[in-house]
C-alpha positions in Angstrom: 4.2 -17.4 53.0 4.4 -18.8 49.4 3.9 -22.4 50.7 0.8 -21.8 52.8 -1.2 -24.0 50.4 0.8 -27.0 51.7 0.0 -26.2 55.4 -3.6 -25.1 55.0 -4.7 -28.1 53.0 -6.3 -28.3 49.6 -9.3 -26.1 49.9 -8.0 -23.4 47.6 -6.6 -26.0 45.2 -9.9 -27.8 45.1 -11.8 -24.6 44.5 -9.5 -23.7 41.6 -9.7 -27.2 40.2 -13.5 -27.1 40.5 -13.7 -24.0 38.4 -11.5 -25.6 35.8 -13.6 -28.7 35.7 -16.7 -26.6 35.0 -14.9 -25.1 32.1 -13.8 -28.5 30.9 -17.3 -29.9 31.1 -18.7 -26.9 29.1 -16.0 -27.5 26.5 -16.9 -31.2 26.2 -20.6 -30.2 25.6 -19.4 -27.7 23.0 -17.3 -30.4 21.3 -20.3 -32.8 21.3 -22.5 -30.1 19.6 -19.7 -29.6 17.1 -19.7 -33.3 16.2 -23.5 -33.1 15.7 -23.1 -30.1 13.4 -20.4 -31.6 11.3 -22.4 -34.9 11.1 -25.4 -32.9 9.7 -27.7 -33.5 12.7 -27.9 -29.8 13.5 -29.1 -27.5 10.7 -30.2 -23.9 10.4 -30.9 -21.4 7.7 -32.8 -21.4 4.5 -32.3 -24.0 1.7 -33.6 -21.6 -1.0 -31.4 -19.3 -2.9 -32.3 -15.6 -2.9 -32.7 -13.8 -6.2 -30.8 -10.9 -4.6 -28.0 -13.2 -3.5 -24.9 -14.3 -5.4 -24.5 -17.9 -6.6 -20.8 -19.0 -6.4 -19.0 -22.0 -7.6 -21.9 -23.4 -9.6 -21.7 -25.1 -13.1 -23.5 -22.6 -15.4 -25.1 -25.6 -17.2 -26.4 -27.2 -14.0 -29.8 -26.8 -12.5 -29.5 -27.3 -8.7 -30.8 -25.9 -5.5 -27.9 -24.6 -3.4 -27.7 -23.4 0.2 -27.7 -19.7 0.6 -25.7 -18.2 3.5 -26.3 -14.9 5.2 -23.7 -12.5 6.5 -24.3 -13.6 10.1 -24.4 -17.3 9.2 -21.0 -17.2 7.6 -19.5 -15.7 10.7 -21.2 -18.3 12.9 -20.1 -21.2 10.8 -16.5 -19.8 10.5 -16.3 -19.9 14.3 -17.0 -23.6 14.1 -15.2 -24.8 11.0 -12.1 -22.6 10.8 -9.0 -24.7 10.8 -7.4 -22.2 13.2 -10.3 -22.7 15.6 -10.1 -26.5 15.4 -6.4 -26.4 16.0 -6.9 -24.1 19.0 -9.6 -26.4 20.4 -7.1 -29.3 20.2 -4.4 -27.2 21.9 -7.0 -26.4 24.7 -7.9 -30.1 25.1 -4.2 -31.0 25.3 -3.5 -28.2 27.9 -6.5 -29.3 30.0 -5.3 -32.9 30.0 -1.8 -31.8 31.0 -3.3 -29.7 33.8 -5.2 -32.7 35.2 -2.2 -34.9 35.1 0.0 -32.3 36.7 -2.5 -31.6 39.4 -2.8 -35.3 40.3 1.0 -35.6 40.5 1.2 -32.5 42.7 -1.5 -33.7 45.1 0.2 -37.1 45.5 3.6 -35.4 46.1 2.2 -33.1 48.8 0.6 -36.0 50.6 3.7 -38.1 50.5 5.9 -35.1 51.6 3.9 -34.6 54.8 3.2 -38.2 55.3 6.9 -39.0 55.2 7.7 -36.4 57.8 8.3 -33.3 55.7 9.2 -30.3 57.9 9.1 -27.4 55.4 12.9 -27.1 55.3 13.5 -25.2 52.0 17.0 -26.4 51.7 16.1 -30.1 51.6 16.0 -32.2 48.5 12.5 -33.4 49.2 11.3 -29.8 49.4 13.1 -29.0 46.1 11.3 -31.9 44.4 8.0 -30.7 45.7 8.7 -27.1 44.7 9.5 -28.3 41.1 6.1 -30.2 41.0 4.3 -27.2 42.2 5.9 -25.0 39.5 4.9 -27.7 36.9 1.3 -27.6 38.1 1.1 -23.8 38.2 2.5 -23.7 34.6 0.1 -26.3 33.4 -2.8 -24.4 35.0 -1.7 -21.1 33.4 -1.3 -22.8 30.0 -4.8 -24.2 30.2 -6.2 -20.8 31.1 -4.2 -19.1 28.3 -5.4 -21.7 25.8 -9.0 -21.0 26.6 -8.3 -17.2 26.4 -6.6 -17.7 23.1 -9.6 -19.5 21.8 -12.0 -16.9 23.0 -9.9 -14.2 21.3 -9.5 -16.2 18.1 -13.3 -16.5 17.5 -14.0 -12.8 16.9 -10.9 -12.6 14.7 -12.1 -15.5 12.6 -15.5 -13.9 12.4 -13.9 -10.7 11.2 -11.9 -12.6 8.5 -15.0 -14.5 7.4 -17.1 -11.4 7.1 -14.3 -9.6 5.2 -14.1 -12.6 2.8 -17.9 -12.5 2.4 -17.7 -8.9 1.2 -14.7 -9.7 -1.0 -16.7 -12.4 -2.8 -19.8 -10.2 -3.3 -17.7 -7.3 -4.6 -15.5 -9.8 -6.6 -18.6 -10.8 -8.6 -19.4 -7.2 -9.3 -15.8 -6.5 -10.3 -15.9 -9.4 -12.7 -19.1 -8.2 -14.3 -17.7 -4.7 -14.7 -14.5 -6.1 -16.2 -16.6 -8.2 -18.7 -18.3 -5.1 -19.8 -15.0 -3.3 -20.1 -13.6 -6.2 -22.1 -16.5 -5.9 -24.5 -15.9 -2.1 -24.9 -12.2 -2.5 -25.7 -12.8 -5.4 -28.1 -15.4 -3.3 -29.9 -12.9 -0.4 -30.1 -10.2 -2.7 -31.4 -12.5 -4.0 -34.1 -13.5 -0.5 -35.1 -9.8 0.4 -35.3 -9.2 -2.5 -37.6 -12.0 -1.5 -39.9 -10.8 2.1 -39.9 -7.3 0.8 -40.9 -8.7 -1.0 -43.9 -10.2 2.2 -45.2 -7.1 4.2 -44.4 -8.6 6.1 -41.5 -6.2 4.7 -38.9 -2.7 3.4 -38.4 -1.1 0.1 -37.6 0.3 1.6 -34.3 -3.2 2.7 -33.3 -4.5 -0.8 -33.9 -1.6 -2.3 -32.0 -2.4 0.0 -29.1 -6.1 -1.1 -29.2 -5.0 -4.7 -29.2 -2.8 -4.1 -26.2 -5.8 -2.7 -24.3 -7.7 -5.9 -25.1 -4.8 -8.0 -23.8 -4.6 -5.9 -20.6 -8.3 -6.3 -20.0 -8.1 -10.0 -20.5 -5.2 -10.3 -18.1 -7.2 -8.2 -15.5 -10.1 -10.5 -16.0 -8.0 -13.6 -15.5 -6.5 -12.1 -12.3 -10.0 -11.3 -11.0 -11.2 -14.8 -11.7 -8.1 -16.4 -10.0 -8.6 -14.3 -6.9 -12.3 -15.2 -6.8 -11.5 -18.9 -7.1 -9.1 -18.7 -4.2 -11.6 -16.8 -2.1 -14.3 -19.3 -2.9 -12.2 -22.2 -1.6 -11.4 -20.2 1.5 -15.1 -19.6 2.1 -15.9 -23.3 1.6 -13.6 -24.1 4.5 -15.6 -21.8 6.7 -18.8 -23.3 5.4 -17.5 -26.9 5.7 -18.2 -27.6 2.1 -16.3 -30.0 -0.2 -14.0 -28.6 -2.9 -15.8 -27.1 -5.8 -19.3 -27.2 -4.1 -21.7 -24.5 -5.1 -23.1 -22.1 -2.6 -24.9 -18.8 -2.6 -24.3 -15.6 -0.5 -27.2 -13.4 0.4 -26.9 -9.7 -0.3 -25.0 -8.2 2.8 -27.1 -6.3 5.3 -27.0 -2.6 5.8 -24.0 -1.8 7.9 -26.0 0.6 10.0 -24.3 2.7 12.7 -20.9 1.6 14.0 -18.3 3.2 16.1 -15.9 5.4 14.1 -14.5 7.7 16.8 -11.9 6.3 19.2 -9.5 8.0 21.7 -6.0 6.9 21.0 -5.1 6.8 24.7 -8.1 4.6 25.5 -7.3 2.1 22.7 -3.6 2.0 23.8 -4.7 1.3 27.4 -7.2 -1.4 26.5 -4.9 -3.1 23.9 -2.1 -3.3 26.4 -4.4 -4.6 29.2 -6.1 -7.2 27.0 -3.2 -8.6 25.1 -2.7 -12.2 25.9 0.9 -12.3 24.7 1.8 -9.3 27.0 0.0 -10.9 29.9 2.0 -14.1 29.4 5.2 -12.1 29.2 4.4 -10.1 32.3 3.4 -13.3 34.2 6.6 -14.9 33.1 8.6 -12.0 34.5 6.8 -12.3 37.8 7.4 -16.0 38.0 11.1 -15.6 37.2 11.3 -13.0 40.0 9.7 -15.3 42.5 11.8 -18.3 41.4 15.0 -16.2 41.9 13.9 -15.3 45.4 13.1 -19.0 46.1 16.4 -20.2 44.8 18.2 -17.6 46.9 16.3 -18.9 50.0 17.4 -22.4 49.1 21.0 -21.3 48.7 21.1 -22.2 45.0 23.1 -19.2 43.8 24.0 -20.7 40.4 20.3 -21.3 39.4 19.4 -17.9 40.7 22.1 -16.2 38.6 21.0 -18.1 35.5 17.4 -17.0 36.0 18.4 -13.4 36.6 20.0 -13.4 33.1 16.8 -14.8 31.6 14.8 -12.2 33.4 16.8 -9.4 31.9 16.3 -10.7 28.4 12.6 -11.2 29.0 12.3 -7.6 30.3 13.8 -6.3 27.0 11.5 -8.5 24.9 8.5 -7.3 27.0 9.4 -3.7 26.4 9.8 -4.2 22.7 6.4 -6.0 22.5 4.7 -3.1 24.3 6.3 -0.6 21.9 5.2 -2.7 18.9 1.6 -2.9 20.1 1.5 0.9 20.7 2.7 1.4 17.1 0.1 -1.0 15.9 -2.6 1.1 17.6 -1.4 4.3 15.9 -1.2 2.7 12.5 -4.7 1.1 12.9 -6.2 4.4 13.9 -4.4 6.1 10.9 -5.9 3.5 8.6 -9.4 4.3 10.0 -8.9 8.0 9.2 -7.7 7.2 5.7 -10.7 4.9 5.1 -13.0 7.7 6.1 -11.3 10.1 3.7 -11.4 7.5 0.9 -15.1 7.1 1.5 -15.8 10.8 1.2 -13.7 11.0 -2.0 -15.4 7.9 -3.5 -18.8 9.5 -2.8 -17.8 12.7 -4.7 -16.4 10.6 -7.6 -19.6 8.5 -7.8 -21.8 11.6 -7.8 -19.8 13.2 -10.5 -19.8 10.0 -12.6 -23.6 9.8 -12.2 -23.9 13.4 -13.5 -21.5 12.8 -16.3 -23.6 9.8 -17.4 -26.8 11.7 -17.4 -25.1 14.5 -19.4 -23.8 11.9 -21.9 -27.2 10.3 -22.2 -28.7 13.7 -23.2 -25.9 14.2 -25.7 -26.5 10.8 -27.1 -30.3 11.4 -27.4 -29.7 14.5 -29.5 -27.1 12.9 -31.6 -24.0 14.6 -30.3 -22.4 11.5 -28.7 -21.7 8.1 -30.2 -23.0 4.9 -28.6 -19.5 3.9 -27.6 -19.2 7.3 -25.8 -22.4 6.6 -23.9 -21.3 3.0 -23.0 -18.0 4.4 -21.7 -19.8 7.0 -19.5 -22.1 4.2 -18.2 -19.1 2.0 -17.4 -17.5 4.9 -15.5 -20.7 5.4 -13.5 -21.0 1.8 -12.6 -17.3 1.5 -11.7 -17.5 4.6 -9.5 -20.6 3.3 -7.8 -18.8 0.0 -7.0 -15.8 1.9 -5.7 -18.0 3.9 -3.4 -19.7 0.7 -2.1 -16.3 -0.9 -1.5 -15.1 2.2 0.3 -18.0 1.9 2.7 -17.1 -1.6 3.5 -13.4 -0.6 3.9 -14.4 2.0 6.4 -16.5 -0.5 8.3 -13.7 -3.1 8.5 -11.2 -0.4 9.5 -13.5 0.4 12.4 -13.8 -3.3 13.4 -10.0 -3.6 13.4 -9.8 -0.9 16.1 -12.6 -2.5 18.1 -10.8 -5.8 18.0 -7.6 -4.1 19.0 -9.4 -2.7 22.0 -9.9 -6.3 23.1 -6.2 -7.1 22.6 -7.0 -8.9 19.3 -4.6 -8.3 16.4 -5.8 -8.6 12.8 -3.9 -9.0 9.6 
């Protein structure tokens, strides 16, 4: 029954190959468009920076017009320029070429088998050779399909990573601005402590502690700048910009309404059903089972026994992969719950900081609070507001992770 394709001709084979050729042609068109984009012949978006956006990577002394990118544009360009995408495109092209070569070899072998008097004897050497070529073709076809599926699943993951990086850069600039202000505050406090020491109103240990706060703030600033520099270079890869090139990011759009409630059993079911790695493992098990039956029919007991051992090992690996994915679903849903709780807590903290600042301002206006006390309250308010904004983005991306997992796509 398995070999009916040999006896019924090549209708099914040609239909299957025709579908693959349509896909290959679409891929070639896509690659042509990609070459036009990278050559600068296809362009979209505004060339003018937005006053509300964030300019990144520019020389402070330079006057230049830089390209501003929106949240959506960054995701779109990342799907084109990501190194992972480009590598997967190459893997797909290689798999498609191997499929074409394998299909040609198989067609010729089938023709020669019947032309030379093949009688379907499964124990003959000619049949074994043809069987091997069929397996090679089926594997090549499956590899090409898998490579295309992997590319399709990689694109939303890359978009997720690019959008996450976009927000990281936006918030990174805000964090640096806050830290600059904090550095000013601790430096002022240190200078005041030094003056107080001169007049005998402080101690050397107090000044030393104030100096340490300055060093800690400077170290934090350096760490923030280093992280921002790394993130900028990562973004330049997505945008296909040369090293050190300036670019601007528009203020991110309102997140709007997004799904935040998921049923664990539904996510489990969808993740298992859509996982490419599990599908490959399952198919491998089925292929091994069929090959064992075929070898038994051919009287090849040694090969059958060897494949049986491989099948048992593959079954264990498959079971472990299923268990691991189920655990991933649970931890991802837990992270979503935690993000929701963090958002609620950050909102309360931001509201309290706002009230504390207003209270401090009133105290300052009537002379009951120093200017440094007011600056500290203002810094706390701005910091809490930034934390609340970040918590909102964290909640959004935690939700997106679950949505991707629903599609069988794992994120970092």
